[in-house]
N, C-alpha and C positions, 0 to 999 in steps of 0.2 A: 371198516366199511367205507366205500367211496362216498364222498360228500354229495348230497343231493342238491344240485343247483338248478334253479328255475331256468327255463329255456331263454327268457329275455335277458338273463344275466350271465350266460355262459361265456360270451365274448366280452372280455373286459381288458382291452389292450392299453398298456401304459407305456408311452414312448420314453426313451432315454433323453437326457438333457441334450446330448449331441444330435439326436434325431430332431428334436424340437428346434435346435439351432439351424440345422440344414433346411428344415421346413420354413423357418423364418427367412433364410436366404432366398428360398424359392418363392417367397410371398404367398405361401399356402396358409389357410386358416386351420389351426391345430384342432379346434373343436369339430370341424367337419371332416378333416382328413383322418382322424383317429379311427373312424369306422369304415374307411375305404381301404380294404386290405391290399388291393392291387396297386392303387395309386400311392401308397406309402413309399414304396421303393422308387417309383417314378420321380416323386418330388425330392427324395433323397439324392437321386442322380443329378437332378437339376441343381439342387443345393450344392453338391460337390463341384459342379462346373463353375458355379458362381464363386465358391470359395477359392477354387484354383485360380480363376481370373483375378480375383481380389488380391490374393497373395502375390501372383506374378506382377500385377500392376504396382503393388506396393514396393516390391523388390526392385523393379525396373526404375521406377521414379526415384527411389532412394539412391540407387547407383548413379542415376543422372545428376541428382543434386549434389552427390559427393564429388563429382568432377568439377563443380563450380563453387562449392562452399567448403570451407575448411572445418567449420564447427560441426562435430558429429551429431550433437543433440538437435541442431537446427535442420540438417539435411534428413535425419531420421524422421523428425516431426513433419517436415514437408512431404517426404515420401509417404508417410502414413496418411496425411491429409488427401493427397492426390489419389491414393488407393481407395480411400473412402468415397471420393467423388465418383470413381469408376464403379464402385459397388452400388452407389445410389442410382446411377444411370442404368446399370444392369437390372436392378430390382424394379425400377419404374417401367422399363421396356418389357420385362417378363410379365409384369402384372397386366399389361395391355394385350397379351397374346392369349386368346381363348378361342375355342371352336365356335363360339357364338359371336365373335367379333369378325365382321366381314372385312375389316381393314387390318387384319393381322399381319399383312406383309409390309405395311408402312413402318412399324417398329423394326422389322428385320432390315429394311432398306436403310433406315436411318442408322441403325447399329452397324451396318456394313460400311457406311461412309465414315462413321466414327472410328471403327476398327481399322479401316484403311489409313486414316490420318494418324491415329495413335500407333498402329503397328509400324508404319513407315518411320515415324519419329523414334520409337523405342527400339527399332532394329539397329539404329546407329550406336547407342551405348553398348549394346550386346556385341556388335562388331568391334567396337573400340576395345572392349575387354578381351575378346578372343584373339585379336591380332595386335596386341599392345606393342610388341617388339617391332613389327614391320611399320606400324604407324609412327613410332618414335623415330625410326630411321628416315621415313618419308618427311616427318616434321623437320628434321635436321636439314634435309635437302631443300625443302621449301623455304626454310629460314635463310639459307645461303643465297637462294635465288632472290629473296626479298632484299637482302643486303646489297646484292649487285644492282638490283633495280633502284634501290634507294640511292646508291652511289651515283648512278646515271642521272637520277633526278637532281641531286645536289650539284653535279657537274654542269648540268644544263642551266641551273640557276646562276652559277658564277662563270659560265663559259665566256660571256661577252667581256666581263671585267678582266678575266684572266688573259684573254686574247689581247685586250687593250694594253695591259701591263707588260705582257710579253713583247708586244710590238715596240713599246717605249724603251724597254730594257735593251732589246736588240738594236734599236737605233742608236742609243747612247753607247752601248758596247761596241758597235760597229764603227762609230766615230772615233772612239778611243783606239780601237785596233788599227784603224787606218792611220791615225796619227802616230801610233807606236811603230807601224811599218815604215813610216817616213823617218822616224828617229833611228830605227835599226839600219835603214839604208844609208843615212848620213853618217852614222857611226862606223859602219863597215867601210864606207868610202874614205873616211878620215884615217882609219887604222891602216887600210891598204896603202894609202898615200904615204903614211908615216913610216911603215916598215918596208916600203918599196915593192910590195907584192902587187900593186895596182897603180893606176893613174900614170904619173910620169915615170915611175920605176926608180926614183931616186929616194935613197934612205935618208931620214932626218926630217926635222921640222923646217920646212922651207915655206916660201910664200904661199904656194898652192896648198900645202898641208895646213898652214895656219888658216887659210880661207875656208878649207873644208872643216877644220875644227870649229871655227866660228859658226859655220852653217849648222854643224851638228849640235852645238850648244844652243843655238837659236831654236832649232826644231825641238830639242829636248825640253827647253823652257816652255815652249808652246804646249808640248805634251803634258808637262807637269801642271801647267795652268788648267788645261782641259781636264786633266785627271781630278784636280781639286774641285772643278766645277761639276763634273758628271758623276763622280763617285758617290756623293751624298744622294743624288737622285736615284742612282742604281741601288744604293742601300735601302732607300725608302721604298722603292718598287719591290725589292726582295722581301722587305719586312711585311709589306701588304700581301704579297703572294704567300708568305708563310702564315700570315693571319687567316687568309682564306682557307689554306690547307688545315689549319688548326680548327677552324669553324666546321669544315666538312668532317673532320675526324670526330669532333665533339658531337655533331649531329648523328653520325654513324653509331657512336657509342650509346647515345641516348636512345636511338631507334633500336639498337640491339638489346637494350635494357627492357624494352617492351615485349620481347620474345617470351613466350610462356608455353606451357603444356596444357593450356585450358581446353575447354570443350570445343569452342569454335575453331581453334587452331588444329585440334585433332580431327574435327569433322572435315576441315579443308584438306588435310592430309589424306583422310579416308576417301574423299571424292577424287583426289589425284590418283590414289592407288586403284580405285575402281575403274577409272578411265584407262589406266595403263596395264591392268592385270585382269585378264578375262576369267581366270580361275576364282579370284576373289569376287569379281562381279557376279558370277553365277551363284556363289554361296551367299552373297549379300541379298539377292532377290529371293533366294530360297528361304532364308531366314525371315525376310519380310512376310512371305506367304505363311510360314509357320506361326509367326506372331499374330497375323491377322486371324488365323484359325483359332488361336487361343483366345483372342478378344471376342470372337464370334461364338464361342462354345455355348454360353448360357442361352442365347437367343436361338441358336440352331437346335440345341437339345430340347428347348420348350416347344419349338415348332415341329420337330420331327417325331417326338414321342406322342403316341396316341392318347386321346382324351378318354377318361374313364368316368366312374361314377362321381368322383369328386367335383368335376366341372358341372355335372348335372345338379348335384346338391347345391353348389354355389349359385347356379341360376335359380333353382327353386327357392333357396333361402332368400335370395335377393328379391325375387317376386313376392315372397311372403312378407318380407319386411316392408316392401313398397305398399302392399295391400293393407297391412296393419297400420302403417303410417297414414295412409289415406283414410282408413276407417277411424283412427284416433282423431285426425283433424276434423272429420265430418261430425263425430260425436262432440268434440270441443265446440264446433260451430253451433250445433243444435243447442248445447247447454247455454252458450252465450246468448243465442237468440231467445231461449226460454227465459233466461234471467232478464234480458232487456224487456221482453213483453210483460213479464210479471211485475217488474219494477214500474213499468209504464202504467199498468192497471192500478197498482197501489198508489202511485203518485196522483193519478186522476181522482181516485177516491179521497185522498187527503186534501187535494185542492178543492173538490166539491164540498167536503165537510167544512173546510176553512171558510169558504165564501158563504156557506149557509149560516154558520155561527156569527159571521160578521155582518150579515144583512140587517139584523135588527139594530145593531149598534150604529150602522151607517144611517139608518132611517132616523134614529134618535138624534144624531148629530145634525142631520139636515133640518129637522124640526127646530133645533136650537138656533141654527143659522137664520131660519125664517123668522123666529121670534125676535132675534136681534135686529133684523131688518125693519120690523114693525116698531120696535121700541126706540131704536137709536136713529134719529133723524139724519145725522151726518153720514150714515153708512149707505153707500150706493150699491145698486144691484150688481154692477160690473165688478166692483171690489169684492163683494161677497162671493160672486161666482169664481173669481180667481182663487180665493181662499179655499173654496170647496173643491176645486180641481186639485189643489196641492194636498189637501188633507183627507179627501174622501175617495176620489176616483183612483183606480188602479193604473199603474204604468205597464205598458206592453214590454214583454221580455224581448231582448235583442237576440 
């Protein structure tokens, strides 16, 4: 026989743990949503969009941190933290979107700005991952351009000194070359005179040949002296020129050592690729739009899905809790006022009783003071009055 269940207990829905988790993501109250049959799936859908955005943000931020951090535990932890931040923002914005909230487009506008910022930023790691080979090639080209630019900068730093050294060396070498030309001319003249091929045409060492020989030896001696004088200067200039070249090469090697395949370097290569490649530019902006839509999914879903009985229950429940809170506060105030008024009446009765009981004792003490005034001749009235004020009269409460 079929079990006979009362009408009030026939509907007994028990959500699964995953459904409760999706409801938590969508900021729904489980106790109120369990009885709203239609709204159950609506808030599951909203919860799925929040879950998708959460997972996407976690993965995207994890990949981003992996491009700048080598420790996997650290970049996974940072990616999870940033994903949790996005989840918290999504839940806070979704909670503020209700059919009774006349400012429900403000969270959507704010989330849109946030999605635009995050989507634009997170599109870059995705592009870096998708076009890794092209970006590596562009990075290599960019690095070569940087090396050329660095070489030009270093040359500009040492240009004046290099020009000055080159001028000095040219002047010294020109002086040597000129003197060597004189030596060569004198030697050729002497040889021609000696072998009869030039000069007087007579073969043998004669007076003219001896004179030319002396002239040649004189000029050669001057050349040797000049060579001894200029050669150390030329060597020093060449040494300084070599030192400058070594410094430039050292700076270039040091600068090349800074080259890496980090995030900013790849982003710079990506920007250069986007400028020069229209196909990549189109896909880049398309991906940015897709990522923006993913970031906007939770708020868009909460805004577009119609409101059902759950929102009405939330409103009524909140109104009821406000009324109950106000009623409880009013009852608490009445009880406190009753306590204060009753305590006041009891205190008045106690004070009246106290003074009634003490009246006779005060009169007796006054009579004793009066007797002392009559019996003791040295007791003055002013002194007795002072004692009575201190011992008999009551002090006012502050």
